[in-house]
C-alpha positions, 0 to 999 in steps of 0.5 A: 922553232928556229930563232931568226937572230940565230940564223942571221948570225950564223950566215953572216959569220960565213961572209956570204953577201951579194951587192952588199946584202946578205942572201941567205938571211933574206931567203930564210926570212922569206921562207919563215914569213911565208911559213908563218903566213901559210900556217896562219891561213891554213888554221882559219881555213881548217877552223872554218871547215871544222865549224861548218862540218860541226854545224852540219852535224849539229843540225843533223842531230837536232833534225834527227832528234826533232824528227824522232820527237815528232814521230813519237809524239804523232804515234803517241797522239794517234794511239791516245786518239784511237784509244779514246775513240774506241772507249767513247760511249755516250752512255758513260755518265748513265753507266757510271750512276747505274754501276754505283746503284747496282753496287749499293744494291748488291752490298746492302740489299742482295748480300744481306738477303742472300746470307739469310737465305743461305742460312735457311736452306742447305746448299744442296737444296739451293743447288737443286733449285739452280738446276731446275731453273737451268733445266727450264731455260732449255729452250733458250739454249736449244734454239740458239745452238740450232741457230748457230748450226751447232748440231752436236750441241743441239742433240746433247741439249735435248738429251740433257733436258729429257734425262734431267726432266724425268730421272733428274726430278724435273731438273733438280738433279743433273744425272745427264752430266753425272752418268752420261757426261752430257755437259750443258752448252749455254747459248743465248741470242746475243751470242748468236748475233756475235756468231754472225759477226754482229758488233756489240755496240755501246756498253750499257749497264742495266738496272739490277741485271748489270753489264751489258751492251746493245747487241746483248740487250737485243738478245735478252729481249728475244730470249725473253720470248723463248724462255718459260720464266718470262711473261710475254703478252699473247704467250701466257699458255707457254709461260709459268708466270702469268704477269709481269710481277710474277716474272719479277718475283721469279727472277728476283728469287733466281738472283738471290739463290745464285748469289747465295752460292757465290757469297764473297765473290763479288767483293773479292772481284772488285777489291783491286778495281781502280774504277768499278765501272771500267773494271766490270765493263771490260771483264764483261766484254772479254767474257762475252768475246770468249763465249762467243768464240767457244 
């Protein structure tokens, strides 16, 4: 920056005057003053513009941040609401209680009895009993495969029943699978309803039977008419048990026999569950979806 006194001294040394007033010093003075004035005016203007611009950018950033936050909260809220609605069940309180009761029944009653049963009968005998009961329940599989239009399965189920009922000693053995390669096609009326896109409805935990849902509950009732192992009034000639008590005894024996072949599986299944009821519910519902799609 030039010093004003220095400029005035230099000019005066050259003796340039107009009517007794030095021209160049005044001219230079005004130039310097105007320059300072211009700088002083420009700086606030630039600062104001920069401030306004920064304010706009800041407002834009805040607005964008708020919009992102609002969108995230709305999306999270919608997902949470949808999940809550999808899991809403008026039977939840009952299901929690019944799951706990069934769990105690398995751990403290069914498993101890199954262990004694396991120690009493050889495994091959228990497998034979399981095969025989499965063979007796042939009408359920045959009917539901037919209702679903799975005619190849119908043919194979009929072949399995005839072979196992004769050469398999009333179903205690499974020569149809071992020698003919005829695999069972387990279908029930709940699966038939699902095959025709009937929704499962609310999840329901049944005493002793465990996880189910509204659709499968209807399926159990319908299959009871087709099963020779469940007594139904008016169909006694077709049924093996002649009353409800006998039906309950047959089913209890079936549960004990099946459980004796799977000892320890239930405990292994539930050990990592954070909540037993939702854990068993989700496993059951997914299992049913898979069975219907097959």
